[in-house]
C-alpha positions as CSV (number, residue, x, y, z in Angstrom):
1,M,-19.8,15.0,0.8
2,L,-20.4,12.6,3.6
3,I,-18.2,10.0,2.8
4,F,-15.1,12.4,3.1
5,A,-16.2,13.5,6.3
6,L,-16.6,9.8,7.3
7,G,-13.1,8.8,6.0
8,I,-11.8,11.9,7.8
9,M,-12.8,10.8,10.9
10,I,-11.9,7.4,10.6
11,S,-8.5,8.3,9.5
12,I,-7.7,10.6,12.6
13,V,-9.3,8.2,14.9
14,M,-6.9,5.5,13.8
15,F,-3.9,7.9,13.8
16,I,-4.5,8.6,17.3
17,Y,-5.0,5.0,18.0
18,Y,-1.8,3.9,16.8
19,K,0.4,6.7,18.1
20,V,-0.9,5.8,21.8
21,V,-0.2,2.3,20.7
22,I,3.2,3.2,20.3
23,L,3.7,4.6,23.8
24,R,2.3,1.3,25.3
25,T,4.6,-1.2,23.4
26,K,8.3,-1.9,24.5
27,D,9.4,-3.5,21.4
28,P,11.4,-0.9,19.0
29,L,10.5,-3.0,15.9
30,V,6.7,-3.1,16.7
31,Q,6.6,0.6,17.7
32,V,8.4,1.4,14.2
33,Y,5.5,-0.8,12.6
34,F,3.0,1.2,14.7
35,N,4.3,4.6,13.4
36,S,4.3,3.6,10.2
37,K,0.9,2.7,10.3
38,A,0.3,5.7,11.9
39,R,1.8,7.2,9.2
40,F,-0.3,5.9,6.6
41,F,-3.6,7.0,8.5
42,L,-2.1,10.6,8.7
43,G,-1.5,10.6,4.8
44,T,-5.3,9.3,4.3
45,F,-6.4,12.3,6.6
46,L,-4.7,14.7,4.7
47,I,-5.8,13.2,1.5
48,F,-9.7,13.3,2.7
49,F,-9.4,17.0,4.2
50,G,-7.8,18.0,0.7
51,I,-10.9,16.6,-1.0
52,N,-13.4,17.7,1.1
53,Q,-12.1,21.4,1.7
54,Y,-12.0,21.8,-2.2
55,L,-15.5,20.3,-2.5
56,A,-16.7,22.7,-0.2
57,Y,-15.0,25.7,-1.0
58,Q,-14.2,25.7,-4.8
59,Y,-12.0,28.8,-5.1
60,T,-8.9,28.8,-6.8
61,F,-6.7,29.4,-3.4
62,V,-8.3,26.5,-2.1
63,L,-7.5,24.7,-4.9
64,I,-3.8,25.1,-4.6
65,I,-3.9,24.3,-0.9
66,S,-6.2,21.2,-1.5
67,I,-3.6,20.1,-4.2
68,I,-0.7,20.4,-1.8
69,F,-2.6,18.3,1.1
70,I,-3.3,15.9,-1.5
71,L,0.2,15.6,-2.7
72,L,1.3,15.4,0.8
73,G,-0.9,13.0,2.1
74,G,-0.3,10.7,-1.1
75,Y,3.5,10.9,0.0
76,Q,2.7,10.0,3.6
77,S,0.1,7.3,2.6
78,Y,2.7,5.8,0.1
79,H,5.7,5.7,2.5
80,G,3.9,4.6,5.5
81,F,2.2,1.8,3.6
82,K,5.7,0.4,2.3
83,A,7.0,0.8,5.6
84,A,4.3,-1.1,7.5
85,R,4.6,-3.5,4.8
86,H,8.6,-4.0,5.6
87,Y,8.6,-4.3,9.3
88,D,5.5,-6.5,9.1
89,S,7.6,-8.8,6.7
90,E,10.5,-8.4,9.5
91,W,8.7,-9.0,12.4
92,K,7.4,-12.2,10.9
93,R,10.7,-13.1,9.7
94,L,12.1,-12.7,13.5
95,N,9.5,-14.4,15.1
96,E,9.0,-17.7,13.4
């Protein structure tokens, strides 16, 4: 249970960090890259939160809501990771 709480805290801090960094950068490609990283951490937050809530309150209704959170978090994490990888390679290609 402690590992999920730690994962929740780390992922929300990283999400906020990347959202703040977006405001400080001027390059649109770097902004999109940081936004995709933030999206990845938002997804991990939803996954950890869904698992933690189900372990804390083991009811059927909470199970349904937790499954929805886990699915949405998996979607956000997967597409955020893919986008971050794409924009990272684009940045490397343009700045060789």
